[in-house]
N, C-alpha and C positions, 0 to 999 in steps of 0.2 A: 442431528440429534437422534436419528433413526435407531442406531444400535443401542444407545443408552436408554431410550424410551422402551424399546423392545425388551431389554433386560429388566427394567423396572416392572413392566407389565407381567413378565414371565414369573417373577418371584414374589410379588405382593400376594398376600392371602388375607381373607377376612376383613375386619375393620382396619382402616388405614389412616394414619396421621401423616399427611403430606407436608413435610417441613420445607420452607423456602419455596413455596409454590410458584411465586412469580406470575408470569403470564399463563402458566399451566397448560401447555399444549398436550395433545395426545389422548384426551379423554379420561385420564385418571382423576382429574379434578371434579368431573361430573358424576363419577360413580356414587351411587347412593350410600355406600359404606365408607366414603372418604370424608375426613375432616381436613380442611385446608388451613395452613398456618404459615404466617409470614411476618417478618418485622415491619414490612411496609403495608400499605393499604391496597387491597384488591377486592373486586366485586364477585368473587366466587361464591357458590353456595356453601353452606356450613363452613363459613370462614371465621377464623379467630386470629386477631392481630396480636402479636406478642413476640417475646424474645426467646429464641431457642436455647439460650444459655440458662433459662429458668423454667423449663417445661413443667416441672412438678408444682409450680405456682399456679398453673392453668389447668392441669389434668391430674387426677389421682394416679398412683403407680399402677402399672399393668392395665392401662385403659384401652390399649389398642392391640389387635393381633399383630399388625405390622407398623413399624415406623419407617417411612421412606425419606431418605436424605439424598435427593437427586440434584447433583450439581450445585451443592450449597456449602459444603465444608470449606471450599476455597474462598468463600466470601465472609466467613465468620471470624470475629475477633479472637475467639478462643475455641477452635474446632474440637479440641479434646474435651472441654467441658460440655459442649453441646452434644457430643456423642455419648458421654456418660449420662447426661440427662435423658437422651433418647433410650438408653438401655433401661432406664427406670420406668418409663411409661409404656414400653413395649412388652407384650406377653410372649410372642412366638417367634418374631423375626424382625431384623433390621436389614433394610436394603439400601445400599449406598452406590451411587455412581459419582465419579469424580474425574476431572480432566488432568492430564499431564501436558504441560506446555514446555516445549524444549527451548523456548526463548529465554527462560529465567533459571537461575540456580534452583535446585529442588530441595524440598524438605525444610523450608524455612518460612517464618512469617515474613511478609514482604518488606516490613520495616528493616529487618536484618538483611534480606536478600538484596535490597537495592544497593547496598554499599559494595557488593561484589560485582556489580555490572562494569563492563569494560569501557562503556562510552558514557560521556556526560549526559547525552540525550536520554539514555535508558534510565540513569539514576534520577533524572528530573521527572520522567514519566511515572516511575514507581512511587516517588515521593508525592506527586500530585494525586495519584490514585488513593494512597493511604490517607493523606490529609483530607481529601474529599469525603472519604468514608467516615472519618472522625467528625468532620464539621457537620454533616447532615445525619449522623447516626444511622446511616443505611436506609433512611426513610425518604427516598428520592421522589417517589410518586406523591407522597404526602406533602413534601416540601415544595414541589413544583406542579400544582394541579393544572396549570395552564398547558402542560405538556401532554395532557390526556388526548387532546385533539391531534397530536403528532405521534401518538402511539406510546407515549410515556417511556419509562425505563423498564427494560425486561429484568434487570437485576443491577445490584451495585457493583463496584469495582472488585476485581480479584485481589485479595490481600494475603493469600497463602499460596505458596508454590509447593504443592504436595509431592510426596515421594512414596515409593513402596515401603521404605523403612519407617517413615513417619506414620503412615496409615496403620501399619501393623502395630507400632508402639501405642497409638491411640486406642486401637481395638483391644489390645491386651489389658489396658487399664479398666475396661468395662467388665472383664471376666467372661464375655461372650465368646463363642467359638466360631471360627470361620468355616462355613460349609461350601461356599462358592467363592472363587477368586479368579477373575478373568481380566485380561488386559487386551484391548482391541482398538484398532484405528477407527476414527470417525469420518468415514467417507473421504471427501477431498479437502477437508478443513486443515489438515496438517496436525491436528490434535490426536492424541490417543487417550483412552479412558480406562479407568478401573470399573469393573462391575463386581460388587462384593455382597454376599449374603451372610448374615450372622444369625445364629440361634442361641438360645440361653444355654449356659453351661449345664452339663449333667452333674448332679450333686455327687461329689466324691471323685470326679475326674478332672484332670487338668484341661485348660483351654487348648483345643486341638486346632492345628493349622494344616491345610493341605500343602504339599511340597510345592 
């Protein structure tokens, strides 16, 4: 998580809405300017439990200088809707980190991606992950409090296999402009990650993207 966390720390500014906080490593959750937000239940300070697909039901528009979406779009039922909601409650910046996993077809919701798997085992695994997410509505810590003593769940199953093209398409629908776009490996895990920084569009100009 080192490179992703460093990217987030480098680019957040001012007051921060930390979406999909999970176990929240790395100190961002403890910052006095951070409001932590998750579908599941956590014991962070300044914590709000809720659905990122409906942020404007919890916060007025332009409530935060930065909205941080760190490794959470891949877990959301409708990541595009969540990103649009983030663009409404952010004032100055949206910071995104997101993993690329070469084990699965990219650019699809996992419900569609599973049918393209070559092996029956992979199809079954993807189906189980998706069904599990639906059954418990992503609230695994809340549904299984007995697991607290065992460390609980750090997050729900991955249900989106992200791609460069899909991320750019989602971002374009917010109208925000991309100011930073990085793609970097994550240590020895075998994963790679996007690090993306967005800023509001300048009135009268098109949404700009770096090459």
